[in-house]
C-alpha positions as a Markdown table, in Angstrom:
| # | Residue | x | y | z |
|---|---|---|---|---|
| 1 | Unk | 135.4 | 69.8 | 123.8 |
| 2 | Unk | 132.8 | 72.0 | 121.1 |
| 3 | Unk | 133.1 | 75.3 | 121.1 |
| 4 | Unk | 131.2 | 77.9 | 120.9 |
| 5 | Unk | 130.7 | 81.7 | 121.1 |
| 6 | Unk | 127.6 | 83.3 | 122.2 |
| 7 | Unk | 126.5 | 87.0 | 122.4 |
| 8 | Unk | 125.1 | 87.5 | 126.0 |
| 9 | Unk | 125.6 | 91.5 | 126.5 |
| 10 | Unk | 126.8 | 93.6 | 124.5 |
| 11 | Unk | 130.3 | 94.1 | 126.1 |
| 12 | Unk | 130.1 | 90.2 | 127.0 |
| 13 | Unk | 130.0 | 86.6 | 125.1 |
| 14 | Unk | 129.6 | 83.2 | 126.4 |
| 15 | Unk | 131.9 | 80.5 | 125.3 |
| 16 | Unk | 130.6 | 77.3 | 126.5 |
| 17 | Unk | 133.1 | 74.3 | 125.6 |
| 18 | Unk | 130.4 | 71.2 | 127.0 |
| 19 | Unk | 127.2 | 70.9 | 126.8 |
| 20 | Unk | 127.1 | 68.2 | 130.1 |
| 21 | Unk | 128.3 | 69.5 | 133.5 |
| 22 | Unk | 130.9 | 66.6 | 134.7 |
| 23 | Unk | 133.8 | 66.9 | 136.7 |
| 24 | Unk | 136.4 | 66.0 | 133.7 |
| 25 | Unk | 135.9 | 69.3 | 132.5 |
| 26 | Unk | 137.0 | 71.7 | 135.0 |
| 27 | Unk | 140.7 | 70.9 | 133.7 |
| 28 | Unk | 139.7 | 72.3 | 130.5 |
| 29 | Unk | 137.9 | 75.3 | 131.9 |
| 30 | Unk | 140.5 | 76.4 | 134.2 |
| 31 | Unk | 143.0 | 76.3 | 131.0 |
| 32 | Unk | 140.5 | 77.9 | 128.8 |
| 33 | Unk | 140.3 | 81.2 | 131.7 |
| 34 | Unk | 144.0 | 80.8 | 131.4 |
| 35 | Unk | 144.8 | 81.2 | 128.2 |
| 36 | Unk | 141.8 | 84.1 | 127.8 |
| 37 | Unk | 143.4 | 86.0 | 130.8 |
| 38 | Unk | 146.5 | 86.0 | 129.3 |
| 39 | Unk | 145.3 | 86.7 | 125.8 |
| 40 | Unk | 142.6 | 90.0 | 126.5 |
| 41 | Unk | 144.9 | 91.8 | 129.6 |
| 42 | Unk | 144.0 | 94.7 | 130.1 |
| 43 | Unk | 140.7 | 94.6 | 127.8 |
| 44 | Unk | 139.4 | 91.6 | 130.0 |
| 45 | Unk | 136.9 | 93.6 | 132.5 |
| 46 | Unk | 135.6 | 89.7 | 134.2 |
| 47 | Unk | 135.6 | 86.4 | 133.5 |
| 48 | Unk | 133.3 | 84.4 | 135.2 |
| 49 | Unk | 133.8 | 80.2 | 134.7 |
| 50 | Unk | 131.0 | 77.9 | 135.5 |
| 51 | Unk | 130.1 | 74.3 | 134.8 |
| 52 | Unk | 130.3 | 74.1 | 131.1 |
| 53 | Unk | 130.8 | 77.9 | 129.7 |
| 54 | Unk | 132.8 | 81.3 | 130.4 |
| 55 | Unk | 131.2 | 83.9 | 130.6 |
| 56 | Unk | 133.2 | 87.0 | 129.6 |
| 57 | Unk | 133.5 | 90.8 | 130.0 |
| 58 | Unk | 135.7 | 92.6 | 128.3 |
| 59 | Unk | 136.0 | 96.1 | 127.0 |
| 60 | Unk | 134.0 | 97.4 | 124.4 |
| 61 | Unk | 135.5 | 100.7 | 124.0 |
| 62 | Unk | 139.1 | 98.4 | 123.7 |
| 63 | Unk | 137.4 | 95.6 | 121.3 |
| 64 | Unk | 134.8 | 95.2 | 119.2 |
| 65 | Unk | 132.7 | 92.0 | 119.7 |
| 66 | Unk | 134.3 | 90.7 | 116.2 |
| 67 | Unk | 137.8 | 91.2 | 117.8 |
| 68 | Unk | 136.9 | 89.6 | 121.0 |
| 69 | Unk | 135.3 | 86.6 | 118.8 |
| 70 | Unk | 138.3 | 86.5 | 117.0 |
| 71 | Unk | 140.9 | 86.8 | 119.7 |
| 72 | Unk | 138.9 | 83.3 | 121.5 |
| 73 | Unk | 139.4 | 82.0 | 118.7 |
| 74 | Unk | 142.8 | 82.0 | 118.5 |
| 75 | Unk | 143.4 | 81.4 | 121.9 |
| 76 | Unk | 141.8 | 78.6 | 122.6 |
| 77 | Unk | 142.8 | 76.9 | 119.6 |
| 78 | Unk | 144.8 | 73.3 | 120.2 |
| 79 | Unk | 143.6 | 73.9 | 124.5 |
| 80 | Unk | 145.1 | 71.8 | 126.5 |
| 81 | Unk | 143.7 | 70.6 | 129.9 |
| 82 | Unk | 145.6 | 72.3 | 132.7 |
| 83 | Unk | 147.1 | 68.8 | 135.3 |
| 84 | Unk | 144.9 | 67.1 | 137.8 |
| 85 | Unk | 147.2 | 68.8 | 140.5 |
| 86 | Unk | 146.7 | 72.4 | 139.4 |
| 87 | Unk | 144.6 | 74.6 | 141.7 |
| 88 | Unk | 144.7 | 75.3 | 145.6 |
| 89 | Unk | 143.3 | 72.9 | 148.5 |
| 90 | Unk | 141.0 | 74.4 | 150.6 |
| 91 | Unk | 139.7 | 72.7 | 153.9 |
| 92 | Unk | 136.2 | 73.0 | 154.3 |
| 93 | Unk | 134.9 | 72.8 | 157.3 |
| 94 | Unk | 132.0 | 70.3 | 157.8 |
| 95 | Unk | 129.2 | 70.1 | 160.9 |
| 96 | Unk | 126.7 | 66.4 | 160.1 |
| 97 | Unk | 123.6 | 67.6 | 162.2 |
| 98 | Unk | 119.9 | 67.2 | 162.0 |
| 99 | Unk | 119.4 | 71.1 | 162.8 |
| 100 | Unk | 121.5 | 71.8 | 159.2 |
| 101 | Unk | 122.1 | 68.7 | 157.7 |
| 102 | Unk | 118.0 | 66.9 | 157.4 |
| 103 | Unk | 118.2 | 65.3 | 154.2 |
| 104 | Unk | 120.8 | 62.6 | 155.9 |
| 105 | Unk | 118.5 | 60.0 | 156.9 |
| 106 | Unk | 117.1 | 60.4 | 153.1 |
| 107 | Unk | 119.8 | 61.0 | 151.2 |
| 108 | Unk | 121.5 | 57.8 | 153.6 |
| 109 | Unk | 118.3 | 55.3 | 152.7 |
| 110 | Unk | 118.0 | 56.2 | 149.5 |
| 111 | Unk | 121.5 | 55.2 | 148.4 |
| 112 | Unk | 121.4 | 52.0 | 150.3 |
| 113 | Unk | 123.6 | 53.4 | 152.7 |
| 114 | Unk | 123.5 | 54.1 | 156.2 |
| 115 | Unk | 124.2 | 58.4 | 157.8 |
| 116 | Unk | 127.7 | 57.3 | 158.9 |
| 117 | Unk | 128.6 | 55.6 | 155.8 |
| 118 | Unk | 127.8 | 58.4 | 154.4 |
| 119 | Unk | 129.4 | 60.9 | 156.1 |
| 120 | Unk | 132.7 | 58.8 | 155.7 |
| 121 | Unk | 132.4 | 59.0 | 151.4 |
| 122 | Unk | 131.5 | 62.4 | 151.8 |
| 123 | Unk | 134.6 | 62.8 | 153.2 |
| 124 | Unk | 136.9 | 60.2 | 152.2 |
| 125 | Unk | 137.5 | 62.6 | 148.8 |
| 126 | Unk | 138.8 | 66.0 | 147.4 |
| 127 | Unk | 136.1 | 68.1 | 145.9 |
| 128 | Unk | 136.6 | 70.2 | 143.3 |
| 129 | Unk | 134.2 | 73.2 | 144.2 |
| 130 | Unk | 132.8 | 74.1 | 140.8 |
| 131 | Unk | 130.7 | 76.7 | 142.0 |
| 132 | Unk | 129.2 | 78.5 | 145.4 |
| 133 | Unk | 126.8 | 80.2 | 146.5 |
| 134 | Unk | 127.0 | 83.3 | 149.2 |
| 135 | Unk | 123.8 | 82.5 | 151.8 |
| 136 | Unk | 124.8 | 80.4 | 153.2 |
| 137 | Unk | 128.4 | 79.0 | 151.4 |
| 138 | Unk | 127.2 | 76.0 | 149.7 |
| 139 | Unk | 129.5 | 74.6 | 147.3 |
| 140 | Unk | 128.5 | 72.2 | 144.7 |
| 141 | Unk | 130.2 | 69.3 | 144.4 |
| 142 | Unk | 129.6 | 67.4 | 140.7 |
| 143 | Unk | 130.6 | 64.3 | 142.1 |
| 144 | Unk | 128.2 | 64.1 | 145.0 |
| 145 | Unk | 125.0 | 65.8 | 143.0 |
| 146 | Unk | 125.2 | 62.8 | 140.3 |
| 147 | Unk | 125.7 | 60.0 | 143.4 |
| 148 | Unk | 123.2 | 61.3 | 145.6 |
| 149 | Unk | 119.3 | 61.0 | 145.1 |
| 150 | Unk | 118.6 | 64.1 | 146.9 |
| 151 | Unk | 114.4 | 64.8 | 148.6 |
| 152 | Unk | 112.8 | 67.9 | 147.5 |
| 153 | Unk | 113.7 | 69.7 | 150.9 |
| 154 | Unk | 113.4 | 73.7 | 151.6 |
| 155 | Unk | 116.4 | 75.3 | 150.4 |
| 156 | Unk | 118.4 | 75.7 | 153.4 |
| 157 | Unk | 119.5 | 79.5 | 152.8 |
| 158 | Unk | 115.6 | 79.7 | 153.9 |
| 159 | Unk | 116.3 | 78.6 | 157.6 |
| 160 | Unk | 119.7 | 79.5 | 158.5 |
| 161 | Unk | 121.4 | 82.9 | 159.3 |
| 162 | Unk | 122.8 | 85.7 | 157.1 |
| 163 | Unk | 125.9 | 84.9 | 158.0 |
| 164 | Unk | 125.9 | 81.4 | 159.2 |
| 165 | Unk | 129.4 | 78.6 | 158.9 |
| 166 | Unk | 130.4 | 75.4 | 159.8 |
| 167 | Unk | 133.3 | 76.0 | 162.9 |
| 168 | Unk | 136.7 | 74.1 | 162.9 |
| 169 | Unk | 135.6 | 72.7 | 166.0 |
| 170 | Unk | 132.2 | 71.1 | 165.6 |
| 171 | Unk | 130.3 | 73.6 | 166.9 |
| 172 | Unk | 126.8 | 74.5 | 166.0 |
| 173 | Unk | 127.0 | 78.3 | 163.4 |
| 174 | Unk | 126.4 | 81.3 | 165.9 |
| 175 | Unk | 123.2 | 83.2 | 164.4 |
| 176 | Unk | 123.7 | 87.8 | 164.6 |
């Protein structure tokens, strides 16, 4: 961990803990977020964790930038990562079909696997979700991104209906 604090806006600071995206960062980032929420209390407007950073938006009327930086430094002194079992497990239904995953055969070929083996490996573990987009909901899994050389395809959001989601019964998403 390499703590750096950078100005992001007049009332926001970027707390950078790591230089590289790595699944092992998550327990540290979760611990830092918890410590900062406790330390800032009502002076905290928003705290947005990401792959290597935390964006901290604080009440400028209650705290100066110098005061916020000092509070961050005090809060994160001797920081320890949260245990691996911290967090909430969310079951997200997954639907594998050429119409929603046209890159699956190419990913399988590049990985030297069959599409069925890719699906089996994908479903064989839990994934810590770093972040997600909202159109459509696309969780980003650090482990799979590192492992999977993805072919260049147009972004799926351009081809998906606004409210698309996989249904638990495995049927295609409804279009509106």
